[in-house]
C-alpha positions as CSV (number, residue, x, y, z in Angstrom):
1,M,-39.0,-2.5,-78.5
2,S,-38.1,-5.8,-80.6
3,V,-40.7,-8.5,-79.5
4,R,-39.9,-11.8,-79.2
5,V,-42.7,-14.5,-78.8
6,V,-41.9,-17.3,-76.2
7,G,-42.6,-20.9,-77.8
8,I,-42.9,-24.3,-76.3
9,E,-39.0,-24.9,-76.7
10,D,-38.4,-21.7,-74.6
11,V,-40.4,-23.0,-71.7
12,R,-38.6,-26.4,-72.2
13,A,-35.2,-24.9,-72.1
14,A,-36.3,-22.7,-68.9
15,E,-37.3,-25.7,-67.3
16,R,-33.9,-27.1,-67.4
17,A,-32.2,-24.1,-65.9
18,V,-35.1,-23.9,-63.3
19,R,-35.1,-27.2,-62.0
20,P,-32.4,-27.3,-60.1
21,H,-33.3,-24.7,-58.0
22,V,-36.9,-25.2,-57.1
23,S,-39.2,-28.8,-57.1
24,P,-42.8,-28.5,-58.7
25,A,-45.3,-26.4,-57.0
26,P,-48.2,-29.3,-55.7
27,L,-51.4,-29.7,-57.9
28,V,-54.3,-30.2,-55.1
29,R,-57.5,-31.8,-55.9
30,S,-60.2,-29.8,-54.3
31,Y,-63.0,-32.0,-53.5
32,P,-64.7,-29.3,-51.9
33,L,-65.0,-26.8,-54.9
34,E,-65.9,-29.9,-57.0
35,Q,-68.9,-30.2,-54.8
36,E,-69.8,-26.3,-54.6
37,L,-69.8,-26.3,-58.4
38,G,-71.8,-29.5,-59.0
39,L,-69.7,-30.8,-61.1
40,P,-70.2,-34.9,-62.3
41,P,-67.9,-37.5,-60.7
42,S,-65.7,-37.7,-63.9
43,R,-64.6,-34.3,-63.6
44,R,-61.7,-33.1,-60.9
45,V,-60.8,-29.3,-59.9
46,W,-57.3,-29.1,-59.3
47,L,-55.7,-25.5,-57.6
48,K,-52.2,-24.9,-58.5
49,D,-50.8,-24.1,-55.1
50,Y,-47.6,-21.4,-56.2
51,G,-47.9,-20.1,-52.1
52,W,-45.9,-23.4,-51.4
53,T,-42.8,-22.3,-52.9
54,P,-39.6,-20.6,-50.9
55,S,-40.8,-17.2,-52.4
56,G,-44.2,-17.4,-51.5
57,S,-45.3,-17.0,-55.1
58,F,-44.9,-18.2,-58.6
59,K,-42.4,-15.3,-59.6
60,L,-39.3,-17.2,-58.4
61,L,-39.8,-19.5,-61.7
62,G,-39.7,-16.4,-63.7
63,G,-36.9,-15.1,-61.9
64,L,-35.0,-17.9,-62.0
65,G,-35.7,-18.4,-65.5
66,W,-34.1,-14.5,-66.0
67,M,-31.4,-15.2,-64.0
68,A,-30.0,-18.4,-65.6
69,A,-30.6,-17.4,-69.2
70,N,-29.0,-13.6,-68.4
71,L,-25.8,-14.8,-66.8
72,P,-23.5,-14.2,-69.7
73,R,-24.4,-10.5,-69.9
74,L,-24.7,-10.0,-66.3
75,G,-21.1,-10.6,-65.3
76,D,-20.1,-8.6,-61.9
77,R,-22.8,-6.4,-62.4
78,P,-26.1,-5.9,-60.2
79,V,-29.6,-6.7,-61.2
80,A,-32.0,-3.8,-60.7
81,A,-36.2,-4.8,-60.9
82,H,-39.3,-2.7,-59.8
83,S,-41.9,-5.3,-57.9
84,S,-45.3,-5.2,-56.1
85,G,-43.4,-7.4,-54.0
86,N,-43.6,-11.2,-55.0
87,F,-41.2,-10.4,-58.1
88,A,-38.8,-8.8,-55.8
89,S,-38.7,-11.9,-53.6
90,G,-38.1,-13.9,-56.7
91,I,-35.4,-12.1,-58.1
92,A,-33.9,-12.3,-54.6
93,F,-34.1,-16.2,-54.5
94,A,-32.7,-16.2,-57.9
95,G,-29.8,-13.9,-57.2
96,M,-29.3,-16.0,-54.1
97,R,-29.1,-19.2,-55.9
98,F,-26.8,-17.8,-58.8
99,G,-24.7,-15.8,-56.5
100,R,-25.7,-12.4,-57.9
101,R,-26.7,-8.9,-56.0
102,V,-30.0,-7.8,-56.6
103,I,-31.5,-4.1,-56.0
104,V,-35.4,-4.2,-56.2
105,V,-37.8,-0.7,-56.0
106,M,-41.0,-1.7,-54.2
107,P,-44.1,0.4,-53.2
108,E,-43.4,1.5,-49.5
109,S,-47.2,0.2,-48.9
110,A,-46.4,-3.3,-49.8
111,P,-47.2,-6.1,-47.5
112,R,-44.4,-6.6,-44.5
113,V,-43.9,-10.3,-45.7
114,K,-43.0,-9.2,-49.0
115,F,-40.0,-6.8,-47.8
116,E,-39.3,-9.6,-45.5
117,R,-39.0,-12.4,-47.9
118,T,-37.0,-9.9,-50.5
119,R,-34.5,-9.4,-47.9
120,S,-33.9,-13.1,-46.4
121,F,-32.8,-13.7,-50.3
122,G,-30.2,-11.1,-49.5
123,A,-32.0,-8.2,-51.8
124,E,-31.6,-4.4,-51.1
125,V,-34.7,-2.8,-51.2
126,R,-35.8,0.6,-52.1
127,T,-39.0,2.3,-52.1
128,Y,-41.6,4.6,-53.8
129,D,-45.5,5.8,-52.9
130,I,-47.4,3.9,-55.0
131,T,-50.5,6.2,-55.0
132,R,-48.8,9.1,-56.5
133,D,-46.9,7.1,-59.2
134,H,-49.5,8.0,-62.0
135,L,-48.1,11.3,-61.5
136,T,-44.2,11.3,-60.4
137,G,-43.7,7.9,-62.4
138,D,-41.0,7.6,-59.7
139,R,-41.3,3.6,-59.6
140,D,-39.6,3.4,-63.2
141,R,-37.4,6.4,-62.7
142,I,-35.7,5.1,-59.5
143,T,-35.4,1.5,-61.4
144,R,-33.7,3.3,-64.1
145,E,-31.4,5.3,-62.3
146,I,-30.4,2.3,-60.2
147,A,-29.5,1.0,-63.6
148,E,-27.4,4.0,-64.7
149,H,-25.6,4.7,-61.9
150,E,-24.9,1.3,-60.6
151,G,-24.6,-0.3,-63.8
152,A,-27.3,-2.9,-63.3
153,V,-28.7,-4.8,-65.2
154,Q,-32.9,-4.2,-65.5
155,A,-35.1,-7.4,-65.1
156,S,-39.1,-6.7,-65.9
157,P,-41.5,-8.5,-63.5
158,Y,-43.5,-9.6,-66.4
159,D,-42.5,-8.2,-70.1
160,D,-39.6,-10.2,-70.5
161,P,-39.1,-13.6,-72.7
162,D,-37.0,-15.0,-70.2
163,V,-39.0,-14.4,-67.7
164,I,-42.4,-15.6,-69.6
165,A,-40.5,-18.8,-70.4
166,G,-39.5,-19.0,-66.8
167,N,-43.2,-18.7,-65.4
168,G,-44.5,-21.5,-68.3
169,V,-42.3,-24.1,-66.2
170,G,-45.3,-24.3,-64.3
171,G,-47.7,-25.0,-66.9
172,L,-45.4,-28.0,-68.0
173,E,-46.1,-28.9,-64.4
174,V,-49.7,-28.9,-64.9
175,V,-49.6,-30.9,-68.0
176,A,-47.1,-33.5,-66.5
177,E,-49.1,-34.6,-63.5
178,L,-52.5,-34.9,-65.3
179,R,-51.2,-36.6,-67.8
180,R,-49.2,-38.9,-65.7
181,D,-52.8,-39.4,-64.0
182,G,-54.7,-40.2,-67.5
183,R,-56.8,-37.0,-67.0
184,R,-57.7,-34.6,-69.6
185,L,-58.2,-30.5,-69.3
186,S,-60.8,-28.4,-70.3
187,H,-60.4,-25.4,-68.2
188,F,-57.5,-23.5,-67.3
189,V,-58.3,-20.4,-65.0
190,C,-55.1,-17.4,-63.9
191,P,-54.8,-14.6,-62.7
192,V,-53.6,-11.6,-65.2
193,S,-51.9,-8.9,-64.8
194,G,-49.2,-8.0,-66.8
195,G,-49.3,-11.4,-68.6
196,G,-46.0,-13.0,-67.3
197,L,-47.8,-15.7,-65.4
198,M,-50.5,-16.6,-67.7
199,A,-48.6,-15.7,-71.1
200,G,-45.9,-18.7,-69.9
201,H,-48.7,-21.4,-68.6
202,A,-50.8,-20.4,-71.7
203,V,-47.8,-21.5,-73.8
204,A,-47.3,-24.4,-72.0
205,V,-50.9,-25.5,-71.0
206,A,-52.0,-25.1,-74.7
207,D,-49.1,-27.5,-76.1
208,G,-50.1,-30.1,-74.1
209,F,-54.0,-29.6,-74.0
210,P,-54.7,-27.8,-77.5
211,A,-58.4,-27.6,-76.6
212,V,-58.1,-26.1,-73.6
213,R,-60.3,-23.1,-72.6
214,I,-57.7,-20.5,-71.1
215,V,-59.4,-18.0,-69.1
216,G,-58.1,-14.7,-67.2
217,V,-59.0,-13.0,-64.1
218,E,-58.7,-10.0,-63.3
219,P,-59.9,-7.5,-60.3
220,A,-63.1,-5.2,-61.3
221,G,-60.8,-2.0,-60.9
222,A,-57.9,-3.3,-62.9
223,D,-59.2,-5.0,-65.7
224,D,-56.7,-3.4,-68.7
225,F,-56.6,-7.0,-70.1
226,R,-60.2,-7.8,-70.4
227,Q,-60.4,-4.1,-72.3
228,S,-57.9,-5.0,-74.5
229,L,-59.2,-8.1,-75.9
230,A,-62.7,-6.4,-76.4
231,A,-60.9,-3.4,-78.3
232,G,-58.2,-5.4,-80.4
233,R,-55.1,-3.9,-78.7
234,R,-53.0,-3.3,-75.6
235,V,-55.5,-0.9,-73.5
236,R,-53.6,1.2,-70.6
237,L,-55.1,2.0,-67.0
238,D,-54.0,5.1,-65.3
239,R,-54.9,4.1,-62.1
240,P,-55.7,0.7,-61.6
241,A,-57.3,-0.2,-57.9
242,S,-58.0,-3.4,-56.0
243,I,-56.9,-4.9,-53.0
244,C,-55.4,-7.6,-55.8
245,D,-51.6,-5.7,-55.1
246,G,-49.9,-8.2,-57.4
247,L,-52.7,-7.3,-60.3
248,L,-52.3,-3.7,-60.4
249,S,-50.1,-3.4,-63.7
250,Y,-51.0,-0.6,-65.9
251,D,-51.1,-2.8,-69.0
252,V,-50.3,-6.1,-70.2
253,G,-46.3,-6.5,-71.6
254,E,-45.7,-6.2,-75.0
255,H,-44.0,-9.6,-74.8
256,N,-47.1,-11.1,-73.5
257,W,-49.6,-9.6,-75.4
258,P,-49.1,-11.6,-78.9
259,I,-49.6,-14.7,-76.7
260,L,-52.5,-14.0,-74.6
261,R,-54.5,-12.8,-77.9
262,R,-53.7,-16.0,-79.6
263,L,-54.1,-18.3,-76.5
264,V,-56.7,-16.7,-74.1
265,A,-60.4,-17.0,-74.8
266,E,-61.6,-14.3,-72.1
267,S,-60.8,-12.5,-69.1
268,A,-63.5,-12.4,-66.3
269,A,-63.4,-9.0,-63.8
270,V,-64.0,-9.8,-60.1
271,P,-65.2,-7.5,-57.8
272,D,-63.0,-7.4,-54.2
273,D,-65.7,-8.3,-52.0
274,R,-65.7,-11.6,-54.1
275,T,-62.0,-12.3,-53.9
276,R,-62.6,-11.6,-50.0
277,A,-65.1,-14.1,-50.0
278,A,-63.0,-16.6,-52.1
279,M,-59.9,-15.8,-49.3
280,R,-62.2,-17.1,-46.5
281,W,-63.7,-20.2,-48.5
282,L,-60.1,-21.1,-49.2
283,Y,-59.1,-20.7,-45.4
284,D,-62.4,-22.6,-44.4
285,R,-62.2,-25.4,-46.7
286,H,-58.5,-25.7,-47.3
287,G,-57.0,-24.2,-44.7
288,L,-54.7,-22.2,-47.2
289,R,-54.1,-18.3,-46.3
290,A,-54.0,-16.8,-50.1
291,E,-53.3,-13.2,-50.6
292,P,-56.2,-11.7,-52.7
293,S,-54.3,-11.7,-56.3
294,G,-53.8,-15.8,-55.1
295,A,-57.3,-16.3,-54.5
296,I,-58.9,-14.3,-57.4
297,G,-59.6,-17.1,-59.5
298,V,-61.1,-19.2,-57.0
299,A,-63.5,-16.1,-56.7
300,A,-64.1,-16.3,-60.1
301,L,-65.3,-20.1,-60.2
302,L,-67.4,-19.6,-56.7
303,D,-69.3,-16.5,-58.3
304,R,-69.8,-18.5,-61.5
305,T,-68.4,-15.9,-63.5
306,V,-66.4,-18.5,-66.0
307,D,-68.5,-21.1,-68.2
308,L,-67.4,-24.5,-67.4
309,T,-69.4,-26.4,-70.0
310,G,-67.2,-29.2,-70.9
311,D,-66.2,-32.6,-70.1
312,G,-62.7,-32.5,-68.7
313,D,-61.0,-31.4,-65.6
314,V,-60.5,-27.6,-64.4
315,V,-57.2,-26.0,-63.1
316,V,-57.0,-22.9,-61.2
317,V,-53.8,-21.3,-60.3
318,V,-53.4,-20.1,-56.7
319,S,-50.6,-17.7,-57.3
320,G,-49.1,-16.8,-53.9
321,R,-49.9,-16.5,-50.2
322,N,-47.9,-13.4,-49.2
323,V,-50.5,-11.6,-47.0
324,D,-49.9,-9.9,-43.9
325,D,-51.9,-11.4,-40.8
326,D,-53.6,-8.3,-39.9
327,A,-54.6,-7.6,-43.6
328,F,-55.8,-11.0,-44.0
329,R,-57.9,-11.1,-40.7
330,A,-59.6,-7.7,-41.9
331,W,-60.2,-8.9,-45.4
332,I,-62.1,-12.5,-44.3
333,A,-63.6,-11.0,-41.3
């Protein structure tokens, strides 16, 4: 694979393509989190809440960025992609906006809400058994067969420069809002899975605030990026495991790795029970129903896993809200 490293101009170009289709996701000040962490009055904590978007997660940014950039080669061909669910609805939303047919491959165990959102935007869904995928390779095989048999163009949920640049639009939003209010950013805390969310945001945030400390957060049972940082190379996990279904990629993408290695200082591993506690905390303090993958950054802060030494503001990404009601109630019980 030829690796193209995304830069700030790529992200700015993606913003011009994305902005006609979706408004900026809100940056919400968390007074309760400031109090919980004992920060001085001069510092603020902000939640970047992507659950507000039409797809319920940040993934529509990458989907829109990819779709806009690939229109010339798509023509009348459909788009094929695999996804745990959030990129499925994100690329489906992009297909609806640009009038393109989308076929996605999802785990049969994905939350119902992710199936419903994806189909509501007009995409076709095919499924596989994620518990056996490490043996069968069905996810990649089915996606590849769709591309071959239906002439589809395959979109990666994270390992693609156009997806990374689209995701980075959210980072530009963070920078613009903080600068408008005359704020400085000392820490940016964000989930890491395949790395598309973090890579795009890291490019934008580091450009706007060069001194920022960028911290990744992963489930303890799916910490391939943390292990990769320690090893100095991409580490692959055969069977990542967590309630955070959106953070179970086997490894960090090839296009993401150079960006993450250069810009991300560290990655914290969070046990699932702490993520569940953060889901309950967000619901009690903010009335926010975050999915596990969306709450894990807040979990790292509440668990004091991240060293917040500094004198600027803290931004933590809440990456999505797509969780079924029965599962959510059980996790926060």
